[in-house]
C-alpha positions in Angstrom: -6.8 16.2 -6.3 -3.1 15.9 -5.5 -1.3 12.7 -5.9 0.0 11.3 -2.6 2.6 8.7 -1.7 3.6 6.8 1.4 6.8 4.9 0.7 8.9 2.8 3.2 11.9 1.8 1.1 14.1 -0.1 3.5 17.7 -1.4 3.2 17.4 -4.1 5.9 13.6 -4.8 5.6 10.9 -5.3 8.1 9.5 -1.8 8.3 5.7 -1.7 8.6 3.3 1.0 7.5 0.1 1.5 9.6 -2.6 3.9 8.6 -5.6 4.7 10.8 -8.3 7.0 9.6 -12.1 7.3 9.5 -12.0 8.0 5.8 -8.9 7.0 3.7 -9.0 8.4 0.2 -6.2 7.6 -2.3 -6.5 10.2 -5.1 -5.8 9.2 -8.7 -2.3 7.8 -9.1 -1.5 7.6 -5.3 0.5 4.8 -3.8 1.3 3.1 -0.5 4.4 0.9 -1.0 6.9 -0.9 1.1 10.4 -2.4 0.6 11.7 -1.9 -2.9 15.3 -2.9 -2.4 17.2 -6.1 -3.4 17.2 -9.1 -1.0 14.9 -7.3 1.4 12.2 -9.0 3.4 9.2 -6.6 3.2 7.2 -5.3 6.1 3.4 -5.2 6.3 0.9 -2.6 5.4 -2.0 -2.3 7.8 -5.0 0.0 7.0 -7.7 0.5 9.6 -10.5 2.8 8.3 -14.3 3.0 8.2 -14.1 3.6 4.5 -11.2 3.1 2.0 -11.6 4.7 -1.4 -8.9 4.2 -4.0 -9.4 6.3 -7.2 -8.0 5.4 -10.6 -4.6 3.8 -10.8 -3.9 4.0 -7.0 -1.6 1.2 -5.7 -1.2 -0.5 -2.3 1.6 -3.0 -2.4 4.0 -4.7 0.0 6.5 -6.2 -2.5 10.1 -7.1 -2.3 12.1 -6.7 -5.6 13.6 -10.2 -5.4 12.6 -11.7 -2.1 9.6 -12.3 0.2 7.0 -9.6 0.2 4.9 -8.5 3.2 1.1 -8.6 3.8 -1.5 -6.0 3.1 -4.2 -6.0 5.8 -7.3 -3.9 5.4 -9.9 -3.5 8.1 -12.8 -1.4 6.8 -16.6 -1.3 6.7 -16.5 -0.2 3.1 -13.8 -0.6 0.4 -14.4 1.1 -3.0 -12.4 1.3 -6.2 -9.8 -1.4 -5.6 -9.1 -4.5 -7.5 -6.3 -7.1 -7.5 -3.5 -6.7 -10.0 -0.4 -8.8 -10.4 1.7 -5.7 -11.2 1.5 -1.9 -10.4 -0.8 0.4 -12.3 0.5 2.2 -15.3 
């Protein structure tokens, strides 16, 4: 599988990412990230899927480098392969 990425690096902050899909698969090493700049208030990541499957070392994060991060909201009937980490995967 190919590695995929959805990035929303913003300069002024506040950009949201919304993903709607019946089946959302994040192949190994994929990422969905938001706001990586300095002094940026992050937007939110919203995922609405029947099934979310995140394979090895896939990351979903709404972080700000040195300010307030956003929220990650997942609405799914089944979520597989995810776990909380306090830092991005290697």
